[in-house]
N, C-alpha and C positions, 0 to 999 in steps of 0.2 A: 535219293529216295524223296518225292515230293508228297508235299501234304495233298491230300485226297480233297481237298477244298481249293477249288480254282480262286486264285488270287483276285482275278477280273470275272468273277460270275456277274451275269446279268442278275440286275434286282428285281423280284415282281413286281409288276402295277399293282397295288390293292390298295384299297381307301383305309386312311389311318383310323382307327378305333378310337373310340370316344375315350377319353381320359378318364371320364367317370366309370368307365365298364374295366378298368385294369383287375389283373385278378386278387389284388389287395382285398377289393371289396367283395368278393366272392363268400367269404366266410362272415361277412356281416347277416346277421337277422334281425327282421323287425315282428314287433309282435303284431298278428292280425286283428284289427278293429273291425267288427261287424258294421256292415254297410247301414248307415243312419237313417232313420224313416223322419221325410218331414212331420211336421207341425200335422194334426189332426186340423181336417175339413181342407188341406193343401189340394188343388184340382191334380188328376192324372197330369203325367206328361204328355200325353196325346193332347188333352184338354188345355193344357198351358202352351204349348205349339200353336194351336188354334187361336189361341188369346193372341200370340204374338203373331203371326202370320196376318192376323186382321189390323194389328196396330200398323205393321209394317208393309199392308198392300201397296199401299199406294208408292211406297221408297222399291218395291219390288217390280212395280209394273213400270216406273222411269229404267230401273236396271236392266231390265229385259229392253224397253226401247233401246237403250245405249247398247246394250250384246248387239242387235240386231242392225242399229244405224250408225254404230261408232267404232265397226273393224276396222281393221289397217287398210287402207286404201280411201274409205268412203268418210273420211273429214277427221279432225280432232275433236275432244272434249273439253278442255281447258284453254284459256289464254294467257295465263299468266304464272302456268307450272306449279301453280300452290291449290289445286283440287278445286278452284273456282271454275262454275260452267258459263263457257261463254257465252256471250247474250243472242249472239247469231244461232249458237244449239240450242238454248233455250227456248227460243223462239220457234224454232223448228221444231220441238220436241213436243211444245204446247198446243202446236197447231195440230200436231200428229195425233195427241191424246186429249184434244178437246179439254186441256187444261189453261190457267194463266200461265204467264215467264215465272210469276213468285211462286207458283204452285208447284212448278217443276223445280226450281232450284231449291226449295225447301224439303221436296223430297230424294233429291239429287245429294243433299248433304247428308240426310237421314240416310241414305242407301250408303253413302261413304261412310257412315260412323257406324252401321252394321254390320260392314264388312261385303254388302253384295256387289260391290263395286272396288277398283282398286284402281288409283290413278298415279301412274308415274311418270313425273314429267307433263308433258302436255298431251298425253294419251290416256285413255280409260282403259280395263278390262274386265271382265264380269270375274267377280270372287268365286271360289268355290262353294258357299254357302247358297250363290244363287243355282247352280247347278242342281244342289239337293234338295232344293228348298220344298219343292210338293212331297217327297218321298223320307226326308229325315229328320223327325222330330230334335234330335239332337242338334244338329246344325241350324235350324231356326230359334233353338233357344238359346245357342251361343252366340247368333246373331244379336238377338233381341238384348241380350246381356252386355253385349259390345257397345251397345249403343248407351244403355243404362249407365256402364261404366262412364261414360263419355258426355254426361248429361251437362257438364257444366259447358260444355261445347254447343250442344243442341238448341241452347237460349242465350240469346246477345247479354252478357251479365252488364249493370249498369256504368254509363259512363263516368258518373259525375262521383267514384270512390276510388279510393286508392288502390292499386294491385295489388298490395301486401294485405289489406283487409279481404280482398275477394279472394285471394290463395287459402287465408287462415278460414274463410268461412267452407272452401272446398275440403280444405284437410280434418274439418270439425264434423264435417256433414255424417260419415259415416257412422258415429254416434248417435247423431239425431234419427238415423235409420233404423239403428238398431233398436232404440228405445220404440219408434212407432212398430218394428215390429213386435217388437215383446209385448204392446201395448193390444196388440189384436183388436184394435178399431180406432174410432175417431180420437183424436189427440187435440185440446185447444191450442191456437198458435202460441198464445202466450207462455204455457209451458214449454213448447218446444224453442221459443227464444230464449227461457231462463237455461235450459238446458245448455244450447247454442253459448250464451254468455261465460259459463263456468268453462266449458269445455276449448273458449278462445283465450281465455285469462289462463289456464293450464298451459295452453302451448306458449304464449309471451312469458310466464314463468318459467317453462324449460327455456327458453332461450335467453333466460337471464333481462328481459324488456322490459320497461315500464309501458304503459298504456299509450300511444301516441294521439295525436287531435287534441283540439281544446280542454286545457285543466281547468277546474274550478278553482279559484281562491281559496284559501282557508277563511271558513267563514269565523265571525268575532262571536262571542260564547252570546245565547240569547237572552235577553233581559229576562228578571226572573218572573214566574209567572206565566210566559208566553210560549208559544210551541215553535221546535226547531222547524226551518221549512225543509222539506223536502225536494231538493233537486232530482230532475231524471240522470239517472248514472250517463256520463259520454257513450258508453256503449249501445245503451238503448237505442241513442239515436244512430248511430253507427251500422247496428247489426240489423235492426228490425227492418229496415229496407232490403237488405242483402239477403236475409231468412225469406223476405218474399220472393226475392228474385230465385233462390233457389229451391224454394216448392214448386213457383211455377214452372220452373225448367224441367224438372224431376217429374211434374204432370206432363209435361209437353212430351216426355218420353214413354208415358203410361205406367210410372213407378208407385203413381200415388193419386188421390183425388184431392182436391182442394178447392174449398170455400165455406163460406159462414164461418170464419171464425175458426176453422178447423181442418187438420191434414190425416188421412188413412190410406195406407198402403191398400193398392191393387192387388190380385192373387198373384199377378206377376212380379211386382215388387217385394212382396211377402217372401215369396218364394225365393228370389234372387237375393235376398239380404241372409235368410236364412242360410242359403249356398256358403256365401261369404264366410257366415259367421262359423260353418261347421266347418268349413276350411281351417281356417283360425284355428278352432279347438283340435283338431287332428294335426297341426303344426305345433301346438304346446303339448300335446301327449307325445309327442314324436320323440326318438332317443337325441335327436341332434337340438331338437328347441330351438328353433333359428326366428321365431315370431318376432323378437323383439331386438333381435341381432342388427348390427349395421351389414348391410351387402356384403364389404369382404367377409366379416366373420360369419355369416350365414353362409358363403359360400365357402369358405375352408370346412365347417360344418356339414355340407352336402358331397364334400369331394370322396369320402370314405362309403356313400350312398350309390346303390344300383341306380341306374340312369333314370328307371322308373318311381324308386322313391325320392332320387333328387326332383325328380319334375313335380313331384308330390308336393316338396317342401318351397320348390321356388313359386307354385300357385299360391300357398298358403301365404307366403311372404307377400308376396301382388296383392291379396285380396287386403292385408293390415294394413295399407299406404297409397296414396294416390298415384296414379300409376305415370304423371310428369315424374314427379319427384325419385319414384322407385327406378328409373329409366337412367336417370341423370346421376344416382346414386350406384348402378350397375356399371356404367361406363367410366367412371371416376376409379373404383375397383379394377377395371380391363385394364386403365392405366398404369398401374402398378406395374412392380417390377417381378411379382409371382406371373408366370407363363399359365400354370395350373389356373390362378384365378379367372386370367382372361379368355380362357377358352371357356371357363363354366359359366362366368358373366353372359357370353353371347347364347350358352344355352338356355338360359334364364330370359334371354332378351325374345327369344325364339317361341317362349310360353307366352309372353307377351304378346307376339305378336304385331298386327298393323299398327297399334298405336305407338308403337318403337320406331315407326320407321322414319320420319322426319329427322330423328335425333341419330339414329345409326347413317342417314346420307349425310348428317353433318360431321362426321368424323372419317371419312372417305380421305382426307388431306392429311391425317395421323399416320404415318409408314407404323408405329408400333400396330395402329388397329385396323389399318386397311383391308390386309388382308381376310381378317375374320368379317368385318363388315361386308366385303364383296360376297364371301360366301352366304351371310345370312339374307342378302338383299337378295340373291341367285335363288334361294329356296324360299324367300317369300315370294317372289315371282312366277315361283311355281316350277322351279327346277328341278329335276332328280337329286336327292342329297348325294346320290351315288356319282352324280356327274358335275354336281355345283363347281366343282374345283376347275372346268374347265373355263371357268370365267377370269381366273387368276393369269397373269404372265408367268413366265419362267422362274423370273425373279422372286417375285412376290411368291410363288409357290415354296421356294427353295427357302426366302425367311419364313415361311409358316412353319418350314417344317425345321427348321433350326429351333423356332420359338418351341414347337410342341416337343421337340425333344428334350430342349431345357426344361419344360413342367415335369417330363419321362425321369429326368435326372434326377432332379429336386423332391420327387414323390412318388418315385416308382420304383421296380426290381430293375436287377441287371439285365435279365431275360427279355425285359419288354423293350428297354432300348435297345436290344438288339434285333430284336422283331419291328422295332421303329422303322429300319432300314428299308422294310418291302414298301412305307407305303411313300420311298424317294420317289420324282420325278424324272430324275437323271434314269439312263440305263445302266452305266455301268456305277463301280465304287470310287476310282480317279475321277469321272466326270463330274459326280456327286460332289466329290472333297474341290474341286477346280471351283465350282460354284458356290459353294458352301463359304471359300475364302474371301469369294468376291462380294458376298451379298452385304456383307457390315453388320452383323447381327452383334448386339454387343456380348452375347454370351457364347458365341462360336468357340473359342477355346474351353471354356469349361464344358462345352457338350463333346466335343471332341475328345477331350481327355478323360470323360466317363467313357463314351465309347470304346474306347483305346483301351482302356480296363476294363472292359464288359465283355469285348468281341472274344469269341474263343479260337479265332484263326492268328496264330501269331504273324503271319505276313501282313494279314489286313492290318491287325492292332498296330504294327508298327508303322504303314503308312500313315492311318489315321493322327498317329504321334506325331510325326515328323511334320501332317498337314496344321495340328494344333501350335507345333512350334514356329512353322512360317507364319502363321496368324499372329500368333505372339509378339514375333520381332520384327513382323514388318517386311518379311519376306515374299519372296515369290515363291 
Protein backbone atom coordinates (compact mmCIF):
# COMPACT_ATOMS: atom_id res chain seq x y z
CA UNK A 1 0.00 0.00 0.00
CA UNK A 2 1.54 3.28 -1.05
CA UNK A 3 1.34 6.71 0.53
CA UNK A 4 -1.50 8.93 -0.61
CA UNK A 5 0.98 11.79 -0.85
CA UNK A 6 2.97 11.55 -4.11
CA UNK A 7 6.69 11.42 -3.52
CA UNK A 8 7.43 13.72 -6.45
CA UNK A 9 4.45 16.02 -6.25
CA UNK A 10 4.44 19.28 -8.15
CA UNK A 11 4.97 22.33 -6.00
CA UNK A 12 2.51 25.16 -6.37
CA UNK A 13 4.29 28.32 -7.50
CA UNK A 14 3.01 31.01 -5.16
CA UNK A 15 4.59 34.09 -3.68
CA UNK A 16 6.09 33.54 -0.26
CA UNK A 17 4.23 35.11 2.62
CA UNK A 18 5.96 37.92 4.50
CA UNK A 19 7.59 36.50 7.60
CA UNK A 20 6.15 39.30 9.69
CA UNK A 21 2.71 37.90 8.90
CA UNK A 22 3.41 34.48 10.41
CA UNK A 23 0.50 32.92 12.30
CA UNK A 24 2.20 33.46 15.63
CA UNK A 25 1.55 37.17 15.22
CA UNK A 26 -2.18 36.76 14.74
CA UNK A 27 -2.84 36.74 18.47
CA UNK A 28 -0.97 39.97 19.05
CA UNK A 29 -3.33 42.78 19.96
CA UNK A 30 -2.46 46.44 19.91
CA UNK A 31 -4.40 49.01 21.82
CA UNK A 32 -6.07 51.44 19.45
CA UNK A 33 -5.13 55.06 19.97
CA UNK A 34 -7.50 57.78 18.75
CA UNK A 35 -6.29 59.58 15.66
CA UNK A 36 -4.42 62.67 16.89
CA UNK A 37 -5.56 66.14 15.92
CA UNK A 38 -2.98 68.66 14.69
CA UNK A 39 -2.41 71.81 16.75
CA UNK A 40 -5.07 74.48 16.61
CA UNK A 41 -4.59 76.78 13.64
CA UNK A 42 -3.04 74.10 11.41
CA UNK A 43 -4.48 74.47 7.89
CA UNK A 44 -6.62 71.67 6.47
CA UNK A 45 -4.82 69.00 4.40
CA UNK A 46 -6.19 70.44 1.15
CA UNK A 47 -4.81 73.86 2.04
CA UNK A 48 -1.46 72.40 3.05
CA UNK A 49 -1.34 70.48 -0.22
CA UNK A 50 -2.02 73.72 -2.09
CA UNK A 51 0.96 75.32 -0.33
CA UNK A 52 3.12 72.33 -1.27
CA UNK A 53 1.98 72.46 -4.91
CA UNK A 54 2.86 76.16 -5.02
CA UNK A 55 6.28 75.52 -3.47
CA UNK A 56 6.99 72.68 -5.90
CA UNK A 57 5.39 74.19 -9.01
CA UNK A 58 8.72 74.68 -10.77
CA UNK A 59 9.86 71.15 -9.94
CA UNK A 60 6.57 69.69 -11.20
CA UNK A 61 6.88 71.69 -14.42
CA UNK A 62 10.37 70.36 -15.13
CA UNK A 63 9.27 66.83 -14.18
CA UNK A 64 6.39 66.97 -16.67
CA UNK A 65 8.75 68.28 -19.34
CA UNK A 66 11.11 65.38 -18.61
CA UNK A 67 8.22 62.91 -18.77
CA UNK A 68 7.37 64.09 -22.28
CA UNK A 69 10.87 64.77 -23.63
CA UNK A 70 13.01 62.06 -22.02
CA UNK A 71 10.94 58.94 -22.59
CA UNK A 72 12.75 55.86 -23.92
CA UNK A 73 14.14 56.61 -27.35
CA UNK A 74 14.14 60.39 -26.86
CA UNK A 75 17.50 60.78 -25.14
CA UNK A 76 19.03 60.45 -21.72
CA UNK A 77 18.53 62.72 -18.74
CA UNK A 78 21.83 62.42 -16.98
CA UNK A 79 25.42 62.38 -18.04
CA UNK A 80 27.22 60.81 -15.10
CA UNK A 81 24.79 58.25 -13.71
CA UNK A 82 24.50 60.30 -10.51
CA UNK A 83 21.21 62.10 -11.14
CA UNK A 84 22.93 65.26 -12.43
CA UNK A 85 21.06 66.68 -15.40
CA UNK A 86 23.23 66.73 -18.51
CA UNK A 87 24.18 70.22 -19.73
CA UNK A 88 22.66 69.64 -23.17
CA UNK A 89 19.41 68.44 -21.63
CA UNK A 90 19.30 71.43 -19.27
CA UNK A 91 19.82 73.79 -22.22
CA UNK A 92 17.04 72.07 -24.13
CA UNK A 93 14.65 72.30 -21.15
CA UNK A 94 15.56 75.93 -20.56
CA UNK A 95 14.69 76.75 -24.17
CA UNK A 96 11.39 74.87 -24.03
CA UNK A 97 10.32 76.25 -20.64
CA UNK A 98 11.70 79.79 -21.02
CA UNK A 99 14.03 79.37 -18.04
CA UNK A 100 17.76 79.60 -17.50
CA UNK A 101 19.78 76.36 -17.37
CA UNK A 102 20.57 77.09 -13.71
CA UNK A 103 16.86 77.31 -12.90
CA UNK A 104 16.24 74.04 -14.72
CA UNK A 105 19.04 72.32 -12.79
CA UNK A 106 17.67 73.62 -9.47
CA UNK A 107 14.11 72.54 -10.28
CA UNK A 108 15.37 69.16 -11.48
CA UNK A 109 17.20 68.58 -8.20
CA UNK A 110 14.07 69.58 -6.27
CA UNK A 111 11.90 67.27 -8.37
CA UNK A 112 14.29 64.39 -7.73
CA UNK A 113 14.37 64.98 -3.97
CA UNK A 114 10.56 65.24 -3.87
CA UNK A 115 10.10 61.99 -5.80
CA UNK A 116 8.56 63.65 -8.87
CA UNK A 117 11.24 62.08 -11.04
CA UNK A 118 13.27 58.96 -10.37
CA UNK A 119 16.72 58.52 -11.87
CA UNK A 120 18.15 55.09 -12.56
CA UNK A 121 21.62 55.10 -14.04
CA UNK A 122 21.58 57.43 -17.03
CA UNK A 123 17.81 57.45 -17.53
CA UNK A 124 14.87 59.07 -15.74
CA UNK A 125 11.22 58.24 -15.39
CA UNK A 126 8.32 60.07 -13.71
CA UNK A 127 7.67 59.20 -10.10
CA UNK A 128 4.27 57.97 -9.01
CA UNK A 129 3.67 61.25 -7.19
CA UNK A 130 3.76 63.15 -10.47
CA UNK A 131 0.94 60.97 -11.83
CA UNK A 132 -1.21 61.78 -8.79
CA UNK A 133 -0.07 65.39 -8.40
CA UNK A 134 -3.29 67.16 -9.37
CA UNK A 135 -5.78 64.88 -7.64
CA UNK A 136 -4.10 63.36 -4.55
CA UNK A 137 -3.38 65.72 -1.65
CA UNK A 138 -1.60 62.96 0.27
CA UNK A 139 0.82 62.31 -2.60
CA UNK A 140 1.64 66.02 -2.78
CA UNK A 141 2.26 66.28 0.95
CA UNK A 142 4.41 63.17 0.93
CA UNK A 143 6.45 64.67 -1.88
CA UNK A 144 7.01 67.87 0.07
CA UNK A 145 7.90 65.93 3.23
CA UNK A 146 10.47 63.95 1.19
CA UNK A 147 12.02 67.28 0.18
CA UNK A 148 11.85 68.48 3.78
CA UNK A 149 13.63 65.33 4.97
CA UNK A 150 16.38 66.01 2.41
CA UNK A 151 16.89 69.66 3.39
CA UNK A 152 20.63 69.16 3.91
CA UNK A 153 20.95 68.13 0.23
CA UNK A 154 18.84 70.98 -1.12
CA UNK A 155 21.32 73.73 -0.23
CA UNK A 156 25.12 73.33 -0.60
CA UNK A 157 26.86 72.95 2.74
CA UNK A 158 29.76 75.26 3.66
CA UNK A 159 32.95 74.05 2.03
CA UNK A 160 35.28 75.21 4.80
CA UNK A 161 33.85 73.07 7.61
CA UNK A 162 34.71 69.58 8.73
CA UNK A 163 32.25 66.94 7.47
CA UNK A 164 31.95 65.65 11.05
CA UNK A 165 30.75 69.06 12.25
CA UNK A 166 28.21 69.26 9.41
CA UNK A 167 26.94 65.77 10.28
CA UNK A 168 26.54 66.79 13.92
CA UNK A 169 24.45 69.80 12.97
CA UNK A 170 22.25 67.69 10.69
CA UNK A 171 21.74 65.22 13.56
CA UNK A 172 20.94 68.02 16.02
CA UNK A 173 18.50 69.99 13.86
CA UNK A 174 15.41 67.84 14.65
CA UNK A 175 15.61 69.12 18.22
CA UNK A 176 15.93 72.69 16.98
CA UNK A 177 12.92 72.22 14.71
CA UNK A 178 10.92 70.71 17.57
CA UNK A 179 11.67 73.78 19.67
CA UNK A 180 10.54 76.03 16.83
CA UNK A 181 7.32 74.04 16.48
CA UNK A 182 6.56 74.19 20.19
CA UNK A 183 7.33 77.94 20.26
CA UNK A 184 4.65 78.56 17.60
CA UNK A 185 6.22 81.86 16.59
CA UNK A 186 9.47 83.68 15.82
CA UNK A 187 12.52 82.53 17.80
CA UNK A 188 15.77 84.55 17.99
CA UNK A 189 18.67 82.86 16.24
CA UNK A 190 20.86 83.32 19.34
CA UNK A 191 18.43 81.14 21.28
CA UNK A 192 18.53 78.49 18.55
CA UNK A 193 22.33 78.60 18.59
CA UNK A 194 22.36 77.94 22.35
CA UNK A 195 20.08 74.96 21.83
CA UNK A 196 22.20 73.66 18.94
CA UNK A 197 25.38 73.92 20.99
CA UNK A 198 23.78 72.04 23.85
CA UNK A 199 22.60 69.24 21.57
CA UNK A 200 25.99 68.92 19.85
CA UNK A 201 27.68 68.69 23.26
CA UNK A 202 25.27 65.89 24.15
CA UNK A 203 26.09 64.05 20.92
CA UNK A 204 29.82 64.33 21.59
CA UNK A 205 29.38 63.20 25.18
CA UNK A 206 27.43 60.15 24.01
CA UNK A 207 30.41 59.26 21.81
CA UNK A 208 32.86 60.07 24.63
CA UNK A 209 34.57 62.64 22.44
CA UNK A 210 36.24 65.88 23.44
CA UNK A 211 35.52 68.96 21.32
CA UNK A 212 37.79 69.12 18.28
CA UNK A 213 39.28 72.27 16.83
CA UNK A 214 41.54 74.89 18.45
CA UNK A 215 41.40 74.71 22.22
CA UNK A 216 42.22 77.54 24.60
CA UNK A 217 45.19 77.25 26.93
CA UNK A 218 44.26 77.36 30.61
CA UNK A 219 44.28 80.99 31.62
CA UNK A 220 46.31 82.17 34.59
CA UNK A 221 44.29 83.50 37.51
CA UNK A 222 43.38 87.17 37.09
CA UNK A 223 45.08 89.72 39.27
CA UNK A 224 43.12 90.79 42.34
CA UNK A 225 40.58 93.41 41.52
CA UNK A 226 40.56 92.72 37.76
CA UNK A 227 37.79 91.05 35.74
CA UNK A 228 38.35 87.73 34.00
CA UNK A 229 38.30 88.03 30.21
CA UNK A 230 35.42 86.08 28.65
CA UNK A 231 36.42 84.47 25.39
CA UNK A 232 33.96 83.05 22.93
CA UNK A 233 33.61 79.30 23.15
CA UNK A 234 35.14 77.47 20.19
CA UNK A 235 31.66 76.07 19.47
CA UNK A 236 30.35 79.63 18.95
CA UNK A 237 32.53 80.23 15.91
CA UNK A 238 32.24 76.61 14.75
CA UNK A 239 28.46 76.20 14.89
CA UNK A 240 27.13 79.69 14.15
CA UNK A 241 27.83 79.55 10.39
CA UNK A 242 26.56 75.97 10.24
CA UNK A 243 23.31 77.01 11.93
CA UNK A 244 23.05 79.82 9.39
CA UNK A 245 23.50 77.27 6.60
CA UNK A 246 20.90 74.92 8.09
CA UNK A 247 18.30 77.68 8.48
CA UNK A 248 18.89 78.91 4.93
CA UNK A 249 18.55 75.31 3.64
CA UNK A 250 15.31 74.78 5.53
CA UNK A 251 14.02 78.09 4.24
CA UNK A 252 14.89 77.05 0.68
CA UNK A 253 12.56 74.03 0.92
CA UNK A 254 9.77 76.10 2.47
CA UNK A 255 9.96 74.78 6.03
CA UNK A 256 10.63 78.14 7.68
CA UNK A 257 11.27 81.82 7.15
CA UNK A 258 14.60 83.23 8.20
CA UNK A 259 15.62 86.86 8.53
CA UNK A 260 16.14 89.80 10.88
CA UNK A 261 17.90 87.55 13.40
CA UNK A 262 14.99 85.16 13.89
CA UNK A 263 13.37 82.07 12.40
CA UNK A 264 9.73 80.99 12.16
CA UNK A 265 8.26 77.74 10.91
CA UNK A 266 5.87 78.02 7.97
CA UNK A 267 2.49 76.26 8.24
CA UNK A 268 3.94 73.43 6.14
CA UNK A 269 7.04 73.19 8.30
CA UNK A 270 5.05 73.28 11.53
CA UNK A 271 2.71 70.55 10.28
CA UNK A 272 5.62 68.32 9.14
CA UNK A 273 7.45 68.64 12.46
CA UNK A 274 4.23 67.90 14.34
CA UNK A 275 3.68 64.76 12.25
CA UNK A 276 7.17 63.51 13.06
CA UNK A 277 6.78 64.28 16.75
CA UNK A 278 3.47 62.41 16.71
CA UNK A 279 5.12 59.40 15.08
CA UNK A 280 7.71 59.38 17.85
CA UNK A 281 4.96 59.56 20.49
CA UNK A 282 3.12 56.67 18.86
CA UNK A 283 6.27 54.56 19.00
CA UNK A 284 6.92 55.51 22.61
CA UNK A 285 3.40 54.32 23.52
CA UNK A 286 3.54 51.13 21.47
CA UNK A 287 3.99 47.71 23.07
CA UNK A 288 7.36 47.27 21.37
CA UNK A 289 8.72 50.68 22.41
CA UNK A 290 11.42 50.71 19.73
CA UNK A 291 12.03 54.42 19.32
CA UNK A 292 15.41 54.51 21.09
CA UNK A 293 16.53 50.98 20.19
CA UNK A 294 19.30 50.12 17.76
CA UNK A 295 18.16 48.82 14.38
CA UNK A 296 18.70 45.16 15.27
CA UNK A 297 16.73 45.41 18.52
CA UNK A 298 14.02 47.44 16.79
CA UNK A 299 13.62 44.77 14.11
CA UNK A 300 13.43 42.03 16.73
CA UNK A 301 10.74 44.01 18.50
CA UNK A 302 8.76 44.28 15.27
CA UNK A 303 9.04 40.58 14.41
CA UNK A 304 5.97 39.76 16.50
CA UNK A 305 3.81 42.52 14.98
CA UNK A 306 1.43 42.37 12.08
CA UNK A 307 2.76 43.99 8.87
CA UNK A 308 0.82 47.26 9.24
CA UNK A 309 1.80 47.63 12.88
CA UNK A 310 5.42 46.86 12.03
CA UNK A 311 5.44 49.50 9.30
CA UNK A 312 4.13 52.06 11.80
CA UNK A 313 7.05 51.19 14.07
CA UNK A 314 9.50 51.54 11.19
CA UNK A 315 8.12 54.98 10.33
CA UNK A 316 8.40 56.17 13.91
CA UNK A 317 11.91 54.77 14.32
CA UNK A 318 13.00 56.45 11.07
CA UNK A 319 11.42 59.76 12.09
CA UNK A 320 13.65 59.90 15.16
CA UNK A 321 16.99 59.80 13.31
CA UNK A 322 18.65 61.09 10.12
CA UNK A 323 17.75 59.03 7.05
CA UNK A 324 21.37 58.34 6.07
CA UNK A 325 22.44 56.88 9.39
CA UNK A 326 19.17 54.94 9.70
CA UNK A 327 19.70 53.26 6.31
CA UNK A 328 23.29 52.37 7.24
CA UNK A 329 22.12 50.88 10.53
CA UNK A 330 19.42 48.81 8.82
CA UNK A 331 21.86 47.41 6.25
CA UNK A 332 24.33 46.54 9.02
CA UNK A 333 21.54 44.63 10.77
CA UNK A 334 20.75 42.85 7.50
CA UNK A 335 24.34 41.63 7.27
CA UNK A 336 24.00 39.64 10.49
CA UNK A 337 23.38 35.92 10.85
CA UNK A 338 19.64 36.18 11.59
CA UNK A 339 17.79 35.79 8.29
CA UNK A 340 14.55 37.09 9.82
CA UNK A 341 16.20 40.42 10.58
CA UNK A 342 17.52 40.51 7.02
CA UNK A 343 14.02 40.32 5.60
CA UNK A 344 12.61 42.79 8.11
CA UNK A 345 15.45 45.25 7.47
CA UNK A 346 14.49 45.44 3.80
CA UNK A 347 10.83 45.84 4.77
CA UNK A 348 11.93 48.87 6.82
CA UNK A 349 13.94 50.12 3.84
CA UNK A 350 10.75 49.97 1.76
CA UNK A 351 9.32 52.50 4.20
CA UNK A 352 12.39 54.71 3.64
CA UNK A 353 11.79 54.66 -0.12
CA UNK A 354 13.83 56.68 -2.63
CA UNK A 355 16.47 58.08 -0.19
CA UNK A 356 17.65 54.50 0.42
CA UNK A 357 18.20 53.66 -3.27
CA UNK A 358 21.94 54.54 -3.53
CA UNK A 359 22.79 52.48 -0.43
CA UNK A 360 20.69 49.54 -1.60
CA UNK A 361 22.37 49.60 -5.02
CA UNK A 362 25.74 49.66 -3.27
CA UNK A 363 25.13 46.24 -1.65
CA UNK A 364 24.33 44.40 -4.88
CA UNK A 365 27.83 42.90 -4.83
CA UNK A 366 27.26 41.33 -1.41
CA UNK A 367 25.91 37.79 -1.96
CA UNK A 368 24.00 37.75 1.32
CA UNK A 369 22.07 40.93 0.51
CA UNK A 370 21.90 40.77 -3.29
CA UNK A 371 18.54 38.94 -3.69
CA UNK A 372 16.86 41.23 -1.19
CA UNK A 373 18.37 44.31 -2.83
CA UNK A 374 17.28 43.19 -6.30
CA UNK A 375 13.68 42.70 -5.12
CA UNK A 376 13.74 46.08 -3.35
CA UNK A 377 15.01 47.85 -6.46
CA UNK A 378 12.49 46.09 -8.71
CA UNK A 379 9.60 47.22 -6.53
CA UNK A 380 11.12 50.70 -6.26
CA UNK A 381 11.25 50.82 -10.07
CA UNK A 382 7.53 50.11 -10.21
CA UNK A 383 7.36 46.32 -10.56
CA UNK A 384 4.37 44.61 -9.01
CA UNK A 385 5.48 42.90 -5.77
CA UNK A 386 3.91 39.69 -7.08
CA UNK A 387 6.19 39.79 -10.13
CA UNK A 388 9.34 41.31 -8.61
CA UNK A 389 10.89 37.84 -8.13
CA UNK A 390 11.32 37.61 -11.90
CA UNK A 391 14.44 39.82 -11.63
CA UNK A 392 16.23 37.03 -9.73
CA UNK A 393 18.24 34.32 -11.42
CA UNK A 394 17.36 30.72 -10.57
CA UNK A 395 20.38 30.54 -8.25
CA UNK A 396 19.49 33.82 -6.50
CA UNK A 397 15.89 32.70 -6.03
CA UNK A 398 17.08 29.41 -4.54
CA UNK A 399 19.49 31.19 -2.20
CA UNK A 400 16.65 33.46 -1.07
CA UNK A 401 14.39 30.45 -0.52
CA UNK A 402 16.99 28.87 1.78
CA UNK A 403 17.57 32.15 3.62
CA UNK A 404 13.84 32.63 4.17
CA UNK A 405 13.50 29.01 5.27
CA UNK A 406 16.25 29.64 7.82
CA UNK A 407 14.24 32.53 9.23
CA UNK A 408 11.15 30.33 9.44
CA UNK A 409 13.11 27.49 11.07
CA UNK A 410 14.55 29.86 13.69
CA UNK A 411 11.43 31.88 14.47
CA UNK A 412 8.38 30.17 12.99
CA UNK A 413 6.32 27.03 13.46
CA UNK A 414 6.76 23.66 11.76
CA UNK A 415 3.64 23.95 9.55
CA UNK A 416 4.89 27.31 8.27
CA UNK A 417 8.16 25.71 7.22
CA UNK A 418 6.28 22.96 5.37
CA UNK A 419 4.15 25.55 3.57
CA UNK A 420 7.32 27.38 2.63
CA UNK A 421 7.89 24.60 0.08
CA UNK A 422 5.12 26.14 -1.98
CA UNK A 423 7.17 29.27 -2.64
CA UNK A 424 10.09 27.43 -4.29
CA UNK A 425 10.69 28.16 -7.97
CA UNK A 426 11.61 24.54 -8.68
CA UNK A 427 8.72 22.43 -10.04
CA UNK A 428 9.56 19.28 -8.02
CA UNK A 429 11.03 18.43 -4.65
CA UNK A 430 14.01 16.51 -6.14
CA UNK A 431 14.84 19.51 -8.35
CA UNK A 432 14.60 21.79 -5.33
CA UNK A 433 16.93 19.57 -3.29
CA UNK A 434 19.46 19.38 -6.14
CA UNK A 435 19.62 23.16 -6.50
CA UNK A 436 19.57 23.81 -2.75
CA UNK A 437 22.61 21.53 -2.37
CA UNK A 438 24.42 23.45 -5.11
CA UNK A 439 23.63 27.00 -3.98
CA UNK A 440 26.05 26.99 -1.05
CA UNK A 441 23.96 28.77 1.58
CA UNK A 442 25.65 28.46 5.01
CA UNK A 443 22.38 27.39 6.66
CA UNK A 444 21.48 24.69 4.12
CA UNK A 445 22.05 21.72 6.44
CA UNK A 446 20.05 23.22 9.32
CA UNK A 447 17.18 24.15 6.98
CA UNK A 448 16.97 20.68 5.45
CA UNK A 449 17.13 18.96 8.85
CA UNK A 450 14.35 21.19 10.18
CA UNK A 451 12.24 20.59 7.05
CA UNK A 452 12.69 16.81 7.33
CA UNK A 453 11.62 16.90 10.96
CA UNK A 454 8.53 18.98 10.14
CA UNK A 455 7.23 17.30 6.99
CA UNK A 456 4.44 14.76 7.48
CA UNK A 457 5.36 12.62 4.45
CA UNK A 458 7.91 10.00 5.63
CA UNK A 459 9.28 9.37 2.14
CA UNK A 460 9.80 13.06 1.40
CA UNK A 461 11.29 13.61 4.86
CA UNK A 462 13.74 10.78 4.22
CA UNK A 463 14.84 12.33 0.91
CA UNK A 464 15.34 15.69 2.60
CA UNK A 465 17.41 14.11 5.39
CA UNK A 466 19.54 12.34 2.79
CA UNK A 467 20.14 15.69 1.05
CA UNK A 468 21.11 17.29 4.35
CA UNK A 469 23.61 14.49 5.01
CA UNK A 470 25.12 14.87 1.55
CA UNK A 471 25.60 18.60 2.08
CA UNK A 472 27.11 17.97 5.51
CA UNK A 473 29.60 15.39 4.23
CA UNK A 474 30.31 17.10 0.95
CA UNK A 475 28.86 14.27 -1.10
CA UNK A 476 26.74 14.49 -4.23
